[in-house]
C-alpha positions as a printed NumPy array, in Angstrom:
array([[ -0.144, -16.315,   0.924],
       [ -0.255, -19.206,   2.341],
       [ -3.285, -21.517,   3.802],
       [ -1.18 , -23.373,   6.559],
       [ -4.112, -25.986,   7.371],
       [ -2.852, -27.118,   3.497],
       [  0.67 , -28.13 ,   1.864],
       [  1.342, -26.037,  -1.438],
       [  2.599, -27.866,  -4.502],
       [  5.936, -26.058,  -5.677],
       [  7.227, -26.611,  -9.682],
       [ 10.385, -28.97 ,  -9.339],
       [ 12.558, -25.686, -11.157],
       [ 15.27 , -23.894, -10.471],
       [ 14.542, -20.039, -10.403],
       [ 17.211, -16.888, -10.516],
       [ 17.153, -14.749,  -7.359],
       [ 17.232, -11.262,  -7.877],
       [ 20.281,  -9.655,  -6.891],
       [ 18.769,  -5.964,  -5.975],
       [ 16.248,  -3.866,  -7.481],
       [ 15.544,  -2.474, -10.604],
       [ 16.299,   1.007, -11.302],
       [ 13.074,   1.61 , -12.752],
       [ 10.065,  -0.385, -13.234],
       [  7.124,  -0.448, -16.343],
       [  4.371,  -1.171, -14.113],
       [  2.965,  -0.534, -10.109],
       [  1.282,  -2.227,  -7.832],
       [ -1.583,  -1.449,  -5.956],
       [ -3.561,  -2.96 ,  -3.067],
       [ -7.171,  -2.952,  -3.013],
       [ -8.816,  -3.684,   0.373],
       [-12.69 ,  -4.347,  -0.551],
       [-12.804,  -6.545,  -2.653],
       [ -9.288,  -7.551,  -1.605],
       [ -6.924,  -7.361,  -4.516],
       [ -3.681,  -6.967,  -5.986],
       [ -3.558,  -5.062,  -9.21 ],
       [ -0.583,  -4.831, -11.805],
       [ -1.033,  -1.703, -13.576],
       [  1.27 ,   0.635, -16.637],
       [  3.371,   3.514, -15.148],
       [  2.449,   5.128, -18.597],
       [ -1.296,   5.567, -18.688],
       [ -2.176,   3.143, -15.702],
       [ -3.735,   0.113, -17.973],
       [ -4.312,  -2.446, -15.6  ],
       [ -2.906,  -5.665, -16.658]])
């Protein structure tokens, strides 16, 4: 997410680019509409991280 009215700071650090998707993950991602938010939760048990 970006605010086009404000410049953003980026840490001057080289980060590796993924070469593909993981075969399986230990987490899931949900999007809440109201209030807006991203929720990361474990696949097993649904614990919110």
